[in-house]
Every structure is written in structure tokens, then in C-alpha cells.
C-alpha positions in Angstrom: -12.3 95.2 19.0 -15.6 93.4 18.2 -17.3 96.2 20.0 -16.3 98.6 17.2 -18.8 96.8 15.0 -21.3 95.7 17.7 -22.0 99.1 19.1 -23.0 101.0 15.9 -25.1 98.0 14.8 -26.9 97.8 18.1 -27.7 101.5 18.0 -28.9 101.3 14.4 -31.1 98.4 15.2 -32.7 100.2 18.2 -33.1 103.3 15.9 -35.0 101.3 13.4 -37.1 99.5 16.0 -38.3 102.9 17.4 -38.6 104.6 14.0 -40.7 101.8 12.4 -42.6 101.0 15.7 -41.8 97.3 15.3 -41.1 96.5 19.0 -44.4 94.7 19.4 -43.2 92.0 16.9 -40.8 90.8 19.6 -43.7 90.0 22.0 -45.6 87.7 19.7 -46.0 83.9 20.6 -42.8 82.0 20.1 -40.4 85.0 20.8 -38.6 83.0 23.5 -37.7 80.2 21.0 -36.4 82.9 18.5 -34.5 84.6 21.2 -32.8 81.3 22.3 -31.9 80.5 18.6 -30.4 84.0 18.2 -28.3 83.5 21.4 -27.2 80.0 20.1 -26.2 81.5 16.7 -24.2 84.3 18.5 -22.4 81.8 20.7 -21.6 79.5 17.8 -20.2 82.5 15.8 -18.2 83.6 18.8 -16.8 80.1 19.4 -15.8 79.9 15.8 -14.0 83.2 16.0 -12.1 82.1 19.2 -11.3 78.8 17.5 -9.9 80.7 14.5 -7.8 82.9 16.8 -6.4 79.9 18.7 -5.7 78.1 15.4 -4.1 81.0 13.7 -1.7 81.4 16.7 -0.8 77.7 16.6 -0.1 77.7 12.8 2.6 80.3 13.3 3.8 82.6 10.5 1.1 81.9 8.0 -1.6 81.7 10.7 -3.4 84.9 9.9 -3.4 84.6 6.1 -3.6 80.8 5.4 -5.6 80.2 8.7 -8.3 82.7 7.7 -8.7 81.3 4.3 -9.1 77.8 5.8 -11.6 79.2 8.4 -13.8 80.8 5.7 -13.6 77.7 3.6 -14.7 75.5 6.4 -17.6 77.9 7.1 -18.8 77.9 3.5 -18.4 74.1 3.0 -20.1 73.2 6.3 -23.0 75.6 5.8 -23.6 74.2 2.3 -23.4 70.7 3.6 -25.9 71.5 6.4 -28.1 73.1 3.7 -28.0 70.0 1.6 -28.8 67.7 4.6 -31.7 70.0 5.6 -33.2 69.8 2.1 -32.7 73.5 1.3 -31.4 72.6 -2.1 -34.2 70.2 -3.2 -36.3 72.9 -4.8 -33.4 74.3 -6.9 -32.9 73.6 -10.6 -30.2 71.2 -11.9 -28.2 74.1 -13.1 -28.2 75.7 -9.7 -27.0 72.5 -8.1 -24.3 72.2 -10.8 -23.1 75.7 -9.9 -23.0 74.7 -6.3 -20.9 71.7 -7.1 -18.6 73.7 -9.3 -18.2 76.4 -6.6 -17.3 73.7 -4.0 -14.7 72.2 -6.3 -13.2 75.7 -6.9 -13.0 76.3 -3.2 -11.4 72.9 -2.6 -8.8 73.5 -5.4 -8.0 76.9 -3.9 -7.4 75.5 -0.5 -5.1 72.9 -2.1 -3.2 75.6 -4.0 -2.9 77.6 -0.8 -1.5 74.6 1.1 0.9 73.6 -1.6 2.1 77.2 -2.0 4.1 76.8 1.2 6.1 73.9 -0.3 7.7 75.9 -3.1 
């Protein structure tokens, strides 16, 4: 099923690489490090999808709906936390950081509402 998205994207990437003649950019110094990081990102993404699939199965009836919402929430919150720890938010304005905090609160409230929804 993942091949349905992978194959057209791969073909389009090769098309752009040939059309724009940008192949030599992949042979510059440091390309092995970049390639290894790309492979690591792909493996992390794939392991996340496998983890979601296993978790959605274990949750039961609400696994696909509630489980996916929790999966996306975990991705958003963990990526923002890693961004904060890496210092990516240091150069932003106070307003931007306030919006980030507000968005995180909204996401947490939404997850709370989704979880409590099964009780009523």
C-alpha cells in the first residue's frame, strides 16, 4: 500500500533530477552523511507507522480513529519538544512562542476530549 505513494514520488524525483541536471549535487563532499541521515529518517518514519499499526490493532474498536489521533498528536508534540531542546525556537518572537504554547494546549485538550468521549 505504501508503494502507491512511493513509486510516483520516486519517478517524479528522478524526472526533476534529470530535467534540472542536479545529479552532481549528490556527489559533493558530505553526501554520505546526508544519505545516512535520510536513511535514518526513513527508518524512523517506518518504525513509527509499524508502531501505530500494532497499537491500533491492540486498542480494538477505536484503534483506527482514536489511535491515529494519538499517533499524530505524539508526533507533533515530540517534534516540537525536540525543536525546543535543539534551540530552533530561540530566534522567534514572544508572540510566536505564545502561539506554540497555545497550540500545544489545544492539542492536549483535544486528546483529553477524545479520550473522555469513550466514557459517555
